[in-house]
N, C-alpha and C positions, 0 to 999 in steps of 0.2 A: 153928595160929593161929586165934584166935576171929574171929568175923565183924566185930566192932568194930575189932579190930586190923587186919584186912585193909582195911576201909574207910578207916581212918586212914592206913595206908601208901599207899593209892591216892591219897588227897587230898594227902599230902605229895609224892608223886612228880609229880602233876600241877602242883602249885605250883612245884616246882623247874623243871620243863620250861617252864612259862609264864614264870617269872622269867628264865630263860636266853634264851628267845625275845625277850622285851621288851628285855633288855640287849643283844642281838645285832643290834638293828635299825639301828644305825649313827647317822648324823647327817642332818640336813635343812638345806636352805637356805631362809631366810626373807627377804623384802623388806619393809622397814618404811619408810614415808614419813612424814616429820614436817615440819610447817610452823610457823614462828614468826612471828607478826604483828609489824609494826614498833611500837616503843614510843618515843614522844617526849613527855616531860612536863617542863614548866618550872614551878617554883613560886617565888613571891616572898613574902618575909616583910617586913613594914614598908610604908612608903609612900615609895618612892624619889622624890627630887626633885632634879634636876640643872639648874643654870642655867649655860648655856654662853654665854660672852661672846665678842665679836669679838677676834681676835688683833691685836696691834700689828704693823703692816707690817714684814716682815723678821724677825719673831720667831715662835717656836712658840706655839700656842694655850695659854692658861692651863689647867692640869689641874683637873678637878673630881672630887669623890668624895662618897659618902654612906656613912658608917660605921654608920648606924643601920639599914640594910636589908641583907638577904641574899637570895641566890637559889640554887636547886639545879636541876640538869639531870639527868634520867634518860633514857637512850636505849640502844637496842641497834643503832643505825644508825651506820655509819661514813661519813666524809666528808659530814657534814651541816653546815648553816649556820644560825645563829640571828640573826635580824634584829629589831632593836627600833626602833620608831618613836615 
């Protein structure tokens, strides 16, 4: 064998041994900690205006609505409460 062939054979043999050693290392256990911040976003489109009148005694209050306005709630929190004043 020529000198170049011997060097090439040695490099190939070392590569195979290195690859087998890397593949035989097994597995590892990792601990990953992740924190998600609370998100609470309320957006209102339009200008909501509701006039609530007094109920007639013995009757349910008159319902009011505003079909020109909309709202959206985005949250990743469970058991939360939205209070409007």
